[in-house]
C-alpha positions as CSV (number, residue, x, y, z in Angstrom):
1,M,115.7,74.0,83.6
2,F,114.5,76.9,81.4
3,D,118.1,78.4,81.2
4,N,119.1,75.4,78.9
5,F,117.3,77.1,76.1
6,M,118.1,80.8,76.8
7,P,120.0,82.4,79.7
8,G,117.9,84.4,82.0
9,T,114.6,82.8,81.0
10,A,114.2,81.0,84.1
11,E,114.3,84.3,86.1
12,M,111.8,86.1,83.8
13,L,109.4,83.1,84.1
14,R,109.7,83.3,87.8
15,F,108.7,86.9,87.7
16,L,106.1,86.3,84.9
17,P,103.0,86.7,87.2
18,E,103.9,90.2,88.1
19,T,104.8,91.0,84.5
20,I,101.3,89.8,83.3
21,L,99.6,92.0,85.9
22,I,101.7,95.1,84.9
23,V,101.0,94.6,81.2
24,V,97.2,94.1,81.7
25,G,97.0,97.0,84.2
26,T,98.6,99.1,81.8
27,L,96.6,97.9,78.8
28,I,93.4,98.8,80.8
29,M,94.5,102.3,81.4
30,V,95.3,102.8,77.6
31,L,91.9,101.2,76.8
32,D,89.9,103.0,79.3
33,P,89.4,106.4,77.5
34,L,88.7,104.5,74.3
35,T,86.0,102.5,75.8
36,R,82.2,103.7,76.0
37,S,80.9,104.1,79.4
38,E,78.4,101.3,79.1
39,N,81.2,98.9,78.3
40,K,83.5,99.8,81.1
41,G,82.7,96.3,82.8
42,R,84.6,94.5,79.9
43,L,87.8,96.1,81.3
44,G,86.9,94.4,84.8
45,V,86.6,91.0,82.6
46,L,90.0,91.7,81.1
47,A,91.5,92.3,84.6
48,L,89.9,89.0,85.7
49,F,91.6,87.2,82.7
50,G,94.9,88.9,83.8
51,L,94.7,87.5,87.4
52,L,93.9,84.0,86.1
53,A,96.8,84.1,83.7
54,A,99.0,85.3,86.6
55,A,98.0,82.3,88.6
56,L,98.8,80.1,85.7
57,A,102.1,81.7,85.4
58,N,102.6,81.2,89.1
59,A,101.9,77.4,88.6
60,N,104.7,77.5,86.0
61,A,107.0,79.0,88.3
62,Q,106.2,76.5,91.1
63,S,107.7,73.8,89.0
64,D,111.0,75.7,88.8
65,P,111.5,77.7,92.0
66,G,114.7,79.7,92.7
67,A,116.2,83.2,92.8
68,A,115.7,85.8,90.4
69,F,117.6,89.2,89.4
70,Q,120.6,88.4,91.3
71,G,118.9,87.2,94.3
72,M,116.7,90.2,94.9
73,L,113.6,88.0,94.5
74,M,113.2,84.5,95.7
75,V,110.4,82.4,94.3
76,D,110.0,79.6,96.9
77,G,107.1,77.9,98.8
78,F,106.3,81.1,100.6
79,A,106.2,83.4,97.4
80,I,104.0,80.6,95.6
81,F,101.6,80.3,98.4
82,F,101.0,84.2,98.9
83,R,101.1,84.7,95.3
84,Y,98.1,82.3,95.0
85,L,96.5,84.0,98.1
86,V,96.6,87.7,96.9
87,L,95.5,86.7,93.2
88,G,92.7,84.7,94.6
89,V,91.7,87.6,96.9
90,G,92.1,89.9,93.8
91,V,89.6,87.8,91.8
92,L,86.9,87.8,94.6
93,T,87.6,91.6,95.0
94,L,86.9,92.3,91.3
95,L,83.7,90.0,91.1
96,A,82.3,91.9,94.1
97,S,83.2,95.2,92.8
98,F,81.2,95.3,89.5
99,A,77.7,95.8,91.1
100,Y,79.2,98.2,93.5
101,L,80.8,100.5,90.9
102,R,77.7,100.4,88.9
103,Q,75.6,101.3,91.7
104,E,77.8,104.2,92.6
105,H,78.0,105.3,88.9
106,V,81.9,105.1,89.2
107,D,82.5,102.2,86.6
108,S,85.7,102.8,84.9
109,G,88.9,100.9,84.0
110,E,91.0,103.0,86.4
111,Y,89.6,101.1,89.2
112,F,90.5,97.7,87.8
113,A,94.1,98.9,86.8
114,L,94.6,100.2,90.5
115,V,93.5,96.8,91.8
116,L,95.9,94.9,89.6
117,F,98.7,97.3,90.6
118,S,98.1,96.9,94.1
119,I,98.4,93.2,93.6
120,V,101.6,93.7,91.9
121,G,103.1,95.2,94.8
122,Q,101.8,92.6,97.1
123,C,103.3,89.9,94.9
124,V,106.5,91.8,94.8
125,M,106.6,91.8,98.6
126,V,105.9,88.1,99.1
127,A,108.8,87.2,96.7
128,A,111.2,89.8,98.0
129,N,114.5,88.7,99.1
130,E,115.8,92.2,99.7
131,L,114.6,95.0,102.0
132,I,114.8,97.4,99.1
133,M,112.6,95.3,97.1
134,L,110.3,94.9,100.0
135,F,110.1,98.5,100.2
136,I,109.3,98.8,96.5
137,G,106.6,96.3,96.6
138,L,105.0,98.0,99.5
139,E,105.1,101.5,97.8
140,I,103.6,99.9,94.7
141,S,100.6,98.6,96.7
142,S,100.3,101.5,99.0
143,I,100.2,104.1,96.3
144,A,97.4,102.3,94.5
145,S,95.7,101.9,97.6
146,Y,95.7,105.6,98.5
147,V,93.9,106.3,95.2
148,L,91.3,103.4,95.9
149,A,90.5,104.6,99.4
150,G,89.5,108.1,97.9
151,Y,88.0,106.6,94.7
152,L,84.5,108.1,95.4
153,R,85.7,111.5,94.7
154,D,82.5,113.2,95.4
155,D,82.2,111.8,98.7
156,K,83.9,113.9,101.6
157,R,84.2,110.8,103.7
158,N,86.2,109.2,100.9
159,N,88.5,112.2,100.4
160,E,89.1,112.5,104.1
161,A,90.1,108.8,104.3
162,A,92.4,109.0,101.5
163,L,94.2,112.1,102.9
164,K,94.7,110.3,106.3
165,Y,95.8,107.1,104.5
166,F,98.4,109.0,102.7
167,L,99.7,111.2,105.4
168,L,99.9,108.3,108.0
169,G,101.2,105.8,105.4
170,S,104.0,108.4,104.7
171,F,105.0,108.4,108.3
172,A,104.8,104.7,108.4
173,T,107.2,104.6,105.3
174,A,109.7,107.0,106.9
175,F,109.7,104.7,109.9
176,L,110.2,101.8,107.7
177,L,113.2,103.4,105.9
178,Y,114.6,104.2,109.2
179,G,114.5,100.5,110.1
180,V,116.0,99.4,106.8
181,A,119.0,102.0,107.4
182,W,119.3,100.7,110.9
183,I,119.6,97.1,109.9
184,Y,121.8,98.0,107.0
185,G,124.2,99.8,109.5
186,A,124.2,96.9,111.9
187,T,124.6,94.0,109.4
188,G,126.1,95.7,106.4
189,T,123.6,94.2,104.1
190,T,119.8,94.4,103.1
191,N,119.6,90.9,101.7
192,L,117.2,88.9,103.9
193,S,118.9,85.6,103.6
194,A,122.3,87.2,104.8
195,I,120.5,89.2,107.5
196,R,119.0,86.0,108.9
197,K,122.5,84.2,108.8
198,I,124.0,86.8,110.7
199,L,121.3,87.1,113.3
200,S,121.5,83.2,113.5
201,T,125.1,83.3,114.2
202,P,126.2,83.4,118.0
203,D,129.6,84.6,117.2
204,I,128.7,87.5,114.8
205,A,125.3,88.8,116.3
206,P,126.4,90.1,119.7
207,A,129.1,92.0,118.0
208,I,126.3,94.3,116.6
209,G,124.1,94.3,119.6
210,L,121.8,91.6,118.4
211,A,122.0,88.4,120.1
212,G,121.8,85.4,117.9
213,T,119.4,83.7,120.4
214,R,115.6,83.6,120.1
215,S,115.3,86.3,122.8
216,G,117.7,88.5,120.7
217,R,115.6,88.1,117.4
218,A,112.4,88.5,119.5
219,L,113.7,91.8,120.8
220,F,114.6,92.9,117.3
221,R,111.1,91.9,116.2
222,H,109.4,93.6,119.1
223,H,111.1,97.1,118.5
224,L,110.7,96.9,114.7
225,G,107.1,95.6,115.0
226,R,106.3,98.4,117.7
227,T,107.7,101.1,115.4
228,L,105.7,100.1,112.4
229,G,102.7,98.8,114.2
230,Q,101.6,102.1,116.0
231,P,101.1,104.3,112.9
232,R,99.3,101.5,110.8
233,R,97.0,100.6,113.6
234,R,95.6,104.1,113.6
235,R,95.6,104.4,110.0
236,A,93.4,101.0,109.8
237,L,90.8,102.5,112.3
238,D,90.5,105.7,110.5
239,L,90.4,104.2,106.9
240,H,87.8,101.4,107.3
241,P,84.8,103.5,108.0
242,A,85.3,106.1,105.4
243,A,86.9,104.1,102.4
244,P,84.6,102.5,99.7
245,A,83.0,99.4,101.0
246,G,83.6,97.9,97.5
247,D,87.4,97.9,98.3
248,L,87.4,94.5,100.2
249,R,91.2,94.1,100.9
250,G,92.0,94.3,104.7
251,R,94.4,96.8,106.0
252,G,94.9,96.0,109.6
253,S,98.3,95.4,111.2
254,G,99.6,95.3,114.7
255,G,100.6,93.2,117.7
256,V,98.7,91.3,120.2
257,S,95.8,93.8,120.6
258,I,93.3,92.8,123.3
259,E,92.8,96.5,124.4
260,V,91.6,97.1,120.8
261,N,89.1,94.2,121.3
262,F,87.8,95.9,124.3
263,A,87.3,99.2,122.3
264,A,85.5,97.2,119.7
265,L,82.7,96.4,122.0
266,L,81.5,100.1,122.0
267,Q,81.4,100.2,118.1
268,T,78.2,100.4,116.0
269,N,79.7,101.1,112.8
270,I,80.3,97.6,111.3
271,K,83.1,98.8,109.1
272,R,85.0,100.2,111.9
273,L,84.3,97.2,114.0
274,L,86.0,95.0,111.4
275,A,88.8,97.5,111.4
276,Y,89.3,96.7,115.2
277,S,88.7,93.0,114.3
278,S,91.6,93.1,111.6
279,I,94.1,94.3,114.3
280,A,93.0,91.8,116.7
281,H,93.5,89.1,113.9
282,A,97.1,90.5,113.1
283,G,97.9,90.1,116.8
284,Y,97.1,86.3,116.4
285,V,99.4,86.1,113.4
286,M,102.1,87.7,115.7
287,V,101.7,85.1,118.4
288,A,102.6,82.5,115.8
289,I,105.6,84.6,114.7
290,A,106.7,84.9,118.2
291,A,106.8,81.2,118.4
292,H,109.7,81.2,115.8
293,S,109.1,77.7,114.8
294,Q,108.3,75.5,111.8
295,V,104.8,74.9,113.2
296,G,104.3,78.5,113.9
297,T,105.2,79.4,110.1
298,A,102.9,77.0,108.8
299,A,100.1,78.2,111.2
300,V,100.6,81.8,110.0
301,M,100.3,80.7,106.3
302,F,97.0,78.7,107.2
303,Y,95.7,81.6,109.3
304,M,96.3,84.1,106.4
305,A,94.5,81.9,104.0
306,S,91.4,81.4,106.4
307,Y,91.2,85.1,107.3
308,A,91.4,86.2,103.8
309,F,88.3,84.3,102.7
310,M,86.2,84.9,105.9
311,N,87.2,88.7,105.6
312,V,86.5,89.0,102.0
313,G,83.1,87.4,102.6
314,A,82.2,89.6,105.4
315,F,83.0,92.8,103.4
316,A,81.0,91.5,100.3
317,V,78.0,91.3,102.6
318,I,78.4,94.9,103.8
319,T,79.0,96.0,100.3
320,H,75.6,94.5,99.2
321,F,73.9,95.7,102.4
322,A,75.3,99.3,102.5
323,R,73.8,100.3,99.1
324,K,74.2,103.5,97.1
325,G,76.0,106.1,99.1
326,E,76.7,103.5,101.8
327,R,73.7,104.5,103.8
328,Y,73.4,101.5,106.1
329,V,76.6,100.7,108.0
330,E,75.4,100.6,111.5
331,T,75.2,97.2,113.2
332,D,71.7,97.8,114.5
333,E,70.6,98.3,110.7
334,L,71.1,94.7,110.0
335,A,68.1,93.9,112.0
336,G,65.9,91.2,110.3
337,L,68.3,90.3,107.6
338,G,67.7,86.7,108.5
339,Q,64.1,87.2,107.5
340,S,64.5,89.4,104.3
341,Q,67.5,87.6,102.9
342,P,68.0,84.3,104.8
343,A,70.7,83.0,102.4
344,T,72.8,86.2,102.8
345,A,72.3,86.1,106.6
346,A,73.5,82.5,106.9
347,L,76.6,83.1,104.8
348,F,77.4,86.2,106.9
349,T,76.8,84.0,110.0
350,I,79.5,81.5,108.6
351,F,82.0,84.2,108.2
352,L,81.3,85.7,111.7
353,L,81.6,82.1,113.3
354,S,84.9,81.6,111.4
355,L,86.0,85.1,112.9
356,I,85.2,83.9,116.3
357,G,87.0,80.5,115.8
358,I,84.0,78.2,116.0
359,P,84.8,74.5,114.9
360,L,84.2,73.3,111.5
361,T,85.4,76.7,110.2
362,G,88.8,77.8,108.9
363,G,89.2,80.3,111.7
364,F,88.9,77.5,114.5
365,F,91.9,75.5,113.0
366,G,93.9,78.8,112.4
367,K,93.6,79.7,115.8
368,F,94.2,76.3,117.1
369,Y,97.6,75.8,115.4
370,I,98.6,79.3,116.4
371,F,98.0,78.6,119.9
372,K,99.6,75.2,119.6
373,A,102.8,76.7,118.1
374,A,102.8,79.2,121.0
375,L,102.4,76.5,123.7
376,D,105.2,74.5,122.0
377,A,107.4,77.4,122.4
378,N,106.3,77.9,126.1
379,L,104.7,81.2,125.4
380,V,101.9,80.3,128.0
381,W,101.1,83.9,128.8
382,L,100.8,84.9,125.1
383,T,98.4,81.9,124.7
384,V,96.2,83.0,127.7
385,L,96.0,86.7,126.2
386,G,95.1,85.2,122.8
387,L,92.2,83.2,124.3
388,L,91.1,86.1,126.2
389,N,91.3,88.2,123.2
390,S,89.0,85.5,121.3
391,A,86.5,85.5,124.2
392,V,86.1,89.3,124.0
393,A,85.8,89.1,120.3
394,A,83.1,86.6,120.3
395,Y,80.7,89.1,121.9
396,Y,80.6,91.6,119.2
397,Y,80.6,89.0,116.5
398,L,77.7,87.3,118.2
399,R,76.0,90.6,118.6
400,I,75.6,90.9,114.9
401,I,74.1,87.4,114.5
402,V,71.4,88.2,117.3
403,V,70.6,91.5,115.4
404,M,70.1,89.7,112.1
405,Y,68.0,87.0,113.5
406,F,66.3,88.2,116.7
407,R,65.3,91.8,115.7
408,E,62.4,93.0,113.7
409,P,63.2,94.1,110.2
410,G,63.5,97.8,109.8
411,E,63.7,100.3,106.9
412,S,67.1,99.1,106.0
413,T,66.1,95.7,105.3
414,A,62.5,96.2,103.8
415,D,63.8,97.4,100.4
416,L,67.2,95.4,100.3
417,P,67.8,94.5,96.4
418,P,68.6,90.9,95.4
419,V,72.2,90.1,95.6
420,A,74.2,90.6,92.3
421,P,75.6,87.7,90.5
422,G,79.1,88.6,91.1
423,V,78.6,89.1,94.8
424,Q,76.8,85.9,94.9
425,V,79.8,84.1,93.5
426,V,82.0,85.7,96.3
427,L,79.8,84.9,99.1
428,W,79.3,81.2,98.1
429,G,82.9,80.8,97.0
430,S,84.2,82.4,100.3
431,A,81.8,80.4,102.4
432,A,82.8,77.2,100.7
433,A,86.5,77.9,101.3
434,T,86.0,78.6,105.0
435,L,84.0,75.6,105.6
436,I,86.5,73.3,103.5
437,L,89.5,74.7,105.5
438,G,87.6,73.9,108.6
439,I,86.8,70.4,107.7
440,Y,89.9,69.5,105.7
441,P,92.7,71.9,107.0
442,S,95.3,69.6,105.5
443,I,94.7,71.0,102.0
444,I,96.6,74.2,103.2
445,L,98.6,72.7,105.9
446,D,100.5,70.2,104.0
447,F,101.6,72.7,101.6
448,A,102.4,75.3,104.2
449,G,104.4,72.7,106.3
450,K,106.5,72.0,103.3
451,S,107.1,75.5,102.6
452,A,108.1,76.1,106.2
453,A,110.4,73.2,106.1
454,F,112.1,74.3,102.9
455,A,112.8,77.6,104.6
456,K,114.7,76.1,107.4
């Protein structure tokens, strides 16, 4: 439609969200040394406007989906959906970060620019139709995340986390590039649409050693996922406890990980516990992917949206509770939170119940549709493992609730400051989204289902 006015205009408009974020992020870096220290927060406001402008550009791209830049990017229902998701999480992250940055006396435009650049990489990843573009998007996001992990430069734990993240991330990148080279050698292309066509063609796929049946594709996914999953699982476990609590974006990945949940039972550091939790939740997503169906695809999209809100909300509570220097990050230090700040404890409880999968929360319907997709695909054993995983996880989530409401307040809750306005917006907004998705799941499922059908 837009090409009627000027050739190439449509492609530029489809990539406009990423362009806006790059321009705003670069502008913040330029303005940072020119801005007085007491006015650094205004750069964060500029970053927020950049995210909102990118969301409007994404809505514009939604009216005219299609390929861009010789098919290297594909703006379809999936890209639109996940763009909205990462942009929304970015807004919540920035809102929760204002008070954290002031508290740690590290308020600077660098942080806001890095968050924007990280989101740019994620947006490129979700729109990528080429393995090379997927790699570029991953690296853009990862490099920004390496710096964010060690943003508190005077904290030795942050420095250690950043170094571990960089080293393990580099190994994971090497495995990824090896996988890309292997796929190219096997199929002769790095285009995802072409690869899918080859793997779905029974007469072609056996010749390259990849059966075009579901079992062949599952074997392919298993080996690639196993290669990439192992380094990243270990990276998530080391990174969460030492990285700044103000960096709210989850970093877990892996397969169906019931053994990780058992290990989480022994954790007392709540950030490390959430690291284990993120791996377990990534396992639920892999269950739906293994189903290889339209229902499974829609379930993945719904679960990712639900998990994003409940995870951001949970980290926002930890950011508020940990205080300067992140002194209070042990589970037992939450004792008495229900008495000292009942609203905060209630909102945290909503997020924890959703992580368990209790009805009337987004987490419940997320798990319900994932297990339904697995059963429809006759993956009964995988469904049983997933249910056992949920039962194990319920213990350590419920333990946090018990500590908050049934333990006497201690030093950690006695001098707890009021919740900052930005953090309140994040907590109430995330809780509202979690409950809305649990009561009216069709809001996301309808769009997710149409996107999944479009890709077939």
